[in-house]
N, CA and C atoms as a LAMMPS dump frame, in Angstrom:
ITEM: TIMESTEP
0
ITEM: NUMBER OF ATOMS
240
ITEM: BOX BOUNDS ff ff ff
-5.0000000000000000e+02 5.0000000000000000e+02
-5.0000000000000000e+02 5.0000000000000000e+02
-5.0000000000000000e+02 5.0000000000000000e+02
ITEM: ATOMS id mol type element x y z
1 1 1 N -1.989 -340.452 -238.17
2 1 2 C -0.784 -340.23 -238.947
3 1 3 C 0.161 -341.416 -238.74
4 2 1 N 0.721 -341.883 -239.84
5 2 2 C 1.629 -343.029 -239.747
6 2 3 C 3.004 -342.57 -239.261
7 3 1 N 3.825 -343.538 -238.885
8 3 2 C 5.176 -343.228 -238.419
9 3 3 C 6.003 -342.593 -239.531
10 4 1 N 5.821 -343.072 -240.756
11 4 2 C 6.561 -342.509 -241.893
12 4 3 C 6.166 -341.055 -242.105
13 5 1 N 4.873 -340.772 -242.036
14 5 2 C 4.413 -339.394 -242.207
15 5 3 C 4.984 -338.489 -241.119
16 6 1 N 4.987 -338.972 -239.891
17 6 2 C 5.538 -338.182 -238.789
18 6 3 C 7.025 -337.919 -238.996
19 7 1 N 7.763 -338.918 -239.467
20 7 2 C 9.194 -338.735 -239.734
21 7 3 C 9.413 -337.706 -240.836
22 8 1 N 8.598 -337.783 -241.869
23 8 2 C 8.72 -336.813 -242.963
24 8 3 C 8.46 -335.389 -242.471
25 9 1 N 7.458 -335.228 -241.667
26 9 2 C 7.132 -333.898 -241.148
27 9 3 C 8.271 -333.369 -240.295
28 10 1 N 8.826 -334.21 -239.453
29 10 2 C 9.954 -333.786 -238.625
30 10 3 C 11.153 -333.384 -239.481
31 11 1 N 11.41 -334.148 -240.528
32 11 2 C 12.526 -333.807 -241.417
33 11 3 C 12.251 -332.518 -242.172
34 12 1 N 10.997 -332.336 -242.592
35 12 2 C 10.636 -331.094 -243.291
36 12 3 C 10.845 -329.868 -242.406
37 13 1 N 10.543 -330.003 -241.135
38 13 2 C 10.701 -328.88 -240.205
39 13 3 C 12.153 -328.437 -240.095
40 14 1 N 13.078 -329.323 -240.386
41 14 2 C 14.503 -329.01 -240.263
42 14 3 C 15.092 -328.419 -241.538
43 15 1 N 14.334 -328.436 -242.613
44 15 2 C 14.834 -327.925 -243.89
45 15 3 C 14.634 -326.418 -244.005
46 16 1 N 15.517 -325.756 -244.752
47 16 2 C 15.294 -324.326 -245.026
48 16 3 C 14.114 -324.17 -245.985
49 17 1 N 13.485 -323.005 -245.989
50 17 2 C 12.291 -322.789 -246.825
51 17 3 C 12.489 -323.133 -248.306
52 18 1 N 13.665 -322.853 -248.845
53 18 2 C 13.882 -323.146 -250.264
54 18 3 C 13.823 -324.647 -250.529
55 19 1 N 14.321 -325.435 -249.607
56 19 2 C 14.274 -326.889 -249.77
57 19 3 C 12.854 -327.421 -249.567
58 20 1 N 12.112 -326.806 -248.673
59 20 2 C 10.711 -327.2 -248.473
60 20 3 C 9.934 -326.953 -249.762
61 21 1 N 10.234 -325.846 -250.432
62 21 2 C 9.581 -325.548 -251.71
63 21 3 C 9.928 -326.611 -252.748
64 22 1 N 11.177 -327.082 -252.758
65 22 2 C 11.568 -328.145 -253.678
66 22 3 C 10.809 -329.432 -253.384
67 23 1 N 10.673 -329.729 -252.097
68 23 2 C 9.934 -330.933 -251.707
69 23 3 C 8.481 -330.816 -252.156
70 24 1 N 7.89 -329.647 -251.967
71 24 2 C 6.496 -329.427 -252.389
72 24 3 C 6.361 -329.618 -253.897
73 25 1 N 7.315 -329.089 -254.662
74 25 2 C 7.286 -329.268 -256.119
75 25 3 C 7.377 -330.742 -256.492
76 26 1 N 8.252 -331.468 -255.791
77 26 2 C 8.424 -332.887 -256.084
78 26 3 C 7.154 -333.669 -255.748
79 27 1 N 6.523 -333.333 -254.648
80 27 2 C 5.27 -334.004 -254.267
81 27 3 C 4.2 -333.74 -255.327
82 28 1 N 4.131 -332.504 -255.83
83 28 2 C 3.18 -332.187 -256.894
84 28 3 C 3.479 -332.988 -258.154
85 29 1 N 4.763 -333.123 -258.479
86 29 2 C 5.171 -333.921 -259.629
87 29 3 C 4.716 -335.369 -259.472
88 30 1 N 4.95 -335.936 -258.291
89 30 2 C 4.534 -337.325 -258.046
90 30 3 C 3.023 -337.483 -258.132
91 31 1 N 2.287 -336.528 -257.583
92 31 2 C 0.827 -336.588 -257.632
93 31 3 C 0.336 -336.522 -259.078
94 32 1 N 0.937 -335.638 -259.872
95 32 2 C 0.54 -335.518 -261.276
96 32 3 C 0.856 -336.805 -262.032
97 33 1 N 1.99 -337.408 -261.733
98 33 2 C 2.36 -338.664 -262.391
99 33 3 C 1.359 -339.762 -262.046
100 34 1 N 0.927 -339.811 -260.796
101 34 2 C -0.086 -340.799 -260.395
102 34 3 C -1.401 -340.56 -261.114
103 35 1 N -1.789 -339.291 -261.236
104 35 2 C -3.032 -338.961 -261.936
105 35 3 C -2.959 -339.374 -263.405
106 36 1 N -1.81 -339.114 -264.037
107 36 2 C -1.641 -339.521 -265.444
108 36 3 C -1.687 -341.037 -265.584
109 37 1 N -1.062 -341.743 -264.653
110 37 2 C -1.064 -343.207 -264.712
111 37 3 C -2.479 -343.744 -264.542
112 38 1 N -3.245 -343.151 -263.63
113 38 2 C -4.628 -343.588 -263.424
114 38 3 C -5.472 -343.291 -264.665
115 39 1 N -5.266 -342.126 -265.284
116 39 2 C -6.006 -341.782 -266.501
117 39 3 C -5.646 -342.734 -267.632
118 40 1 N -4.378 -343.075 -267.744
119 40 2 C -3.954 -344.015 -268.789
120 40 3 C -4.582 -345.389 -268.564
121 41 1 N -4.668 -345.804 -267.313
122 41 2 C -5.286 -347.092 -267.001
123 41 3 C -6.77 -347.076 -267.366
124 42 1 N -7.463 -345.972 -267.025
125 42 2 C -8.883 -345.868 -267.378
126 42 3 C -9.067 -345.881 -268.888
127 43 1 N -8.189 -345.191 -269.611
128 43 2 C -8.274 -345.163 -271.066
129 43 3 C -8.051 -346.552 -271.641
130 44 1 N -7.058 -347.261 -271.143
131 44 2 C -6.774 -348.615 -271.609
132 44 3 C -7.97 -349.528 -271.377
133 45 1 N -8.557 -349.437 -270.2
134 45 2 C -9.734 -350.259 -269.897
135 45 3 C -10.913 -349.891 -270.791
136 46 1 N -11.106 -348.601 -271.013
137 46 2 C -12.198 -348.152 -271.885
138 46 3 C -12.009 -348.624 -273.31
139 47 1 N -10.779 -348.547 -273.802
140 47 2 C -10.509 -349.023 -275.16
141 47 3 C -10.717 -350.528 -275.275
142 48 1 N -10.365 -351.262 -274.238
143 48 2 C -10.577 -352.713 -274.258
144 48 3 C -12.072 -353.027 -274.3
145 49 1 N -12.865 -352.285 -273.519
146 49 2 C -14.322 -352.5 -273.542
147 49 3 C -14.898 -352.141 -274.905
148 50 1 N -14.405 -351.061 -275.481
149 50 2 C -14.865 -350.644 -276.806
150 50 3 C -14.496 -351.687 -277.849
151 51 1 N -13.29 -352.187 -277.773
152 51 2 C -12.833 -353.214 -278.71
153 51 3 C -13.677 -354.474 -278.585
154 52 1 N -14.095 -354.803 -277.363
155 52 2 C -14.894 -356.003 -277.133
156 52 3 C -16.268 -355.913 -277.801
157 53 1 N -16.714 -354.697 -278.104
158 53 2 C -18.012 -354.535 -278.768
159 53 3 C -17.963 -354.96 -280.232
160 54 1 N -16.772 -355.04 -280.789
161 54 2 C -16.58 -355.445 -282.189
162 54 3 C -17.426 -354.621 -283.158
163 55 1 N -17.426 -353.318 -282.938
164 55 2 C -18.177 -352.427 -283.823
165 55 3 C -17.418 -352.242 -285.13
166 56 1 N -18.148 -352.036 -286.22
167 56 2 C -17.453 -351.783 -287.485
168 56 3 C -16.737 -350.428 -287.422
169 57 1 N -15.621 -350.318 -288.114
170 57 2 C -14.879 -349.065 -288.147
171 57 3 C -15.618 -347.993 -288.928
172 58 1 N -15.193 -346.746 -288.746
173 58 2 C -15.786 -345.636 -289.475
174 58 3 C -15.022 -345.415 -290.772
175 59 1 N -15.736 -345.017 -291.781
176 59 2 C -15.078 -344.671 -293.042
177 59 3 C -14.453 -343.291 -292.894
178 60 1 N -13.579 -342.935 -293.841
179 60 2 C -12.971 -341.604 -293.807
180 60 3 C -14.036 -340.517 -293.911
181 61 1 N -15.083 -340.765 -294.708
182 61 2 C -16.159 -339.785 -294.845
183 61 3 C -16.912 -339.607 -293.531
184 62 1 N -17.147 -340.7 -292.827
185 62 2 C -17.841 -340.617 -291.535
186 62 3 C -16.991 -339.868 -290.505
187 63 1 N -15.699 -340.12 -290.515
188 63 2 C -14.803 -339.407 -289.604
189 63 3 C -14.816 -337.927 -289.928
190 64 1 N -14.718 -337.579 -291.191
191 64 2 C -14.735 -336.174 -291.597
192 64 3 C -16.054 -335.511 -291.204
193 65 1 N -17.16 -336.214 -291.369
194 65 2 C -18.466 -335.658 -290.982
195 65 3 C -18.522 -335.395 -289.479
196 66 1 N -17.978 -336.298 -288.678
197 66 2 C -17.946 -336.115 -287.222
198 66 3 C -17.095 -334.898 -286.851
199 67 1 N -15.962 -334.748 -287.508
200 67 2 C -15.085 -333.599 -287.245
201 67 3 C -15.792 -332.302 -287.583
202 68 1 N -16.42 -332.258 -288.736
203 68 2 C -17.13 -331.043 -289.156
204 68 3 C -18.273 -330.719 -288.2
205 69 1 N -18.994 -331.737 -287.76
206 69 2 C -20.099 -331.511 -286.816
207 69 3 C -19.565 -330.956 -285.496
208 70 1 N -18.447 -331.494 -285.012
209 70 2 C -17.862 -331.011 -283.763
210 70 3 C -17.378 -329.572 -283.914
211 71 1 N -16.77 -329.261 -285.049
212 71 2 C -16.314 -327.894 -285.294
213 71 3 C -17.49 -326.933 -285.335
214 72 1 N -18.561 -327.329 -286.003
215 72 2 C -19.741 -326.471 -286.09
216 72 3 C -20.341 -326.251 -284.709
217 73 1 N -20.398 -327.304 -283.931
218 73 2 C -20.936 -327.18 -282.564
219 73 3 C -20.063 -326.23 -281.752
220 74 1 N -18.734 -326.321 -281.922
221 74 2 C -17.826 -325.416 -281.222
222 74 3 C -18.048 -323.973 -281.624
223 75 1 N -18.255 -323.751 -282.911
224 75 2 C -18.505 -322.392 -283.4
225 75 3 C -19.817 -321.861 -282.832
226 76 1 N -20.824 -322.71 -282.8
227 76 2 C -22.123 -322.3 -282.263
228 76 3 C -22.005 -321.956 -280.786
229 77 1 N -21.251 -322.735 -280.051
230 77 2 C -21.063 -322.498 -278.615
231 77 3 C -20.334 -321.182 -278.396
232 78 1 N -19.314 -320.904 -279.194
233 78 2 C -18.566 -319.655 -279.054
234 78 3 C -19.399 -318.443 -279.413
235 79 1 N -20.339 -318.598 -280.346
236 79 2 C -21.166 -317.491 -280.797
237 79 3 C -22.193 -317.082 -279.739
238 80 1 N -22.527 -317.982 -278.84
239 80 2 C -23.543 -317.639 -277.825
240 80 3 C -22.968 -317.123 -276.567
């Protein structure tokens, strides 16, 4: 355990339970923000790799066909 972690624990021990709950909520908020930032970074990197492939774009008909296929697959999955 680092010195900072030990100091935080000591300070937490001195707080009333309601404040400890606030700290826990804030820590969860920070963790979620980090997870979102990491996901955004992965998405950005993935899009850059996809863009580097220089694939031709999809037509509106192709996009609509993909949507319909996904919807049908979803319906089939729900039916089973």
